[in-house]
C-alpha positions in Angstrom: -48.3 -1.9 -24.4 -49.3 1.2 -22.5 -48.6 1.4 -18.8 -50.2 3.4 -16.0 -48.0 4.8 -13.3 -49.0 6.3 -10.0 -46.9 9.3 -9.0 -46.7 10.5 -5.4 -46.9 14.2 -4.6 -43.1 14.5 -5.0 -43.3 13.0 -8.5 -41.8 9.6 -7.7 -43.4 6.4 -8.9 -45.1 4.6 -6.0 -43.8 1.1 -5.5 -46.3 -1.4 -7.1 -47.7 1.7 -8.8 -47.1 0.4 -12.4 -49.7 -1.5 -14.3 -49.6 -2.6 -17.9 -53.0 -2.1 -19.4 -55.2 -3.0 -22.3 -58.4 -1.2 -23.3 -60.5 -3.6 -21.3 -58.3 -3.5 -18.1 -57.8 0.3 -18.0 -60.9 1.2 -15.9 -60.0 -1.4 -13.2 -56.3 -0.3 -13.3 -57.3 3.3 -12.6 -59.5 2.2 -9.7 -56.7 0.0 -8.3 -54.2 2.9 -8.5 -56.6 5.3 -6.8 -56.9 2.7 -3.9 -53.1 2.4 -3.8 -52.8 6.2 -3.6 -55.1 6.2 -0.5 -53.0 3.4 1.1 -49.7 5.0 0.3 -50.9 8.4 1.6 -52.1 6.8 4.8 -48.7 5.1 5.3 -46.9 8.4 4.8 -49.4 10.7 6.6 -46.4 11.9 8.8 -45.0 13.5 5.6 -48.4 15.2 5.0 -49.2 13.2 1.9 -52.8 13.5 0.6 -54.2 11.0 -1.9 -55.7 13.9 -3.8 -52.2 15.0 -4.8 -51.3 11.8 -6.5 -51.3 11.6 -10.3 -51.9 8.7 -12.7 -49.9 9.0 -15.9 -49.8 6.9 -19.0 -46.5 5.9 -20.6 
């Protein structure tokens, strides 16, 4: 099954940033990962992380 991964600005997979998807769960998974990117960027604001620099990739 395909998997979505959330990558931080440095290219590392964010913890809890892996979601196995099906065609029906993909839109929700994208929304969940975008929310996780915002949370992660807020936690690492001291490192100047910005949620707009995160990427979602399919594997």
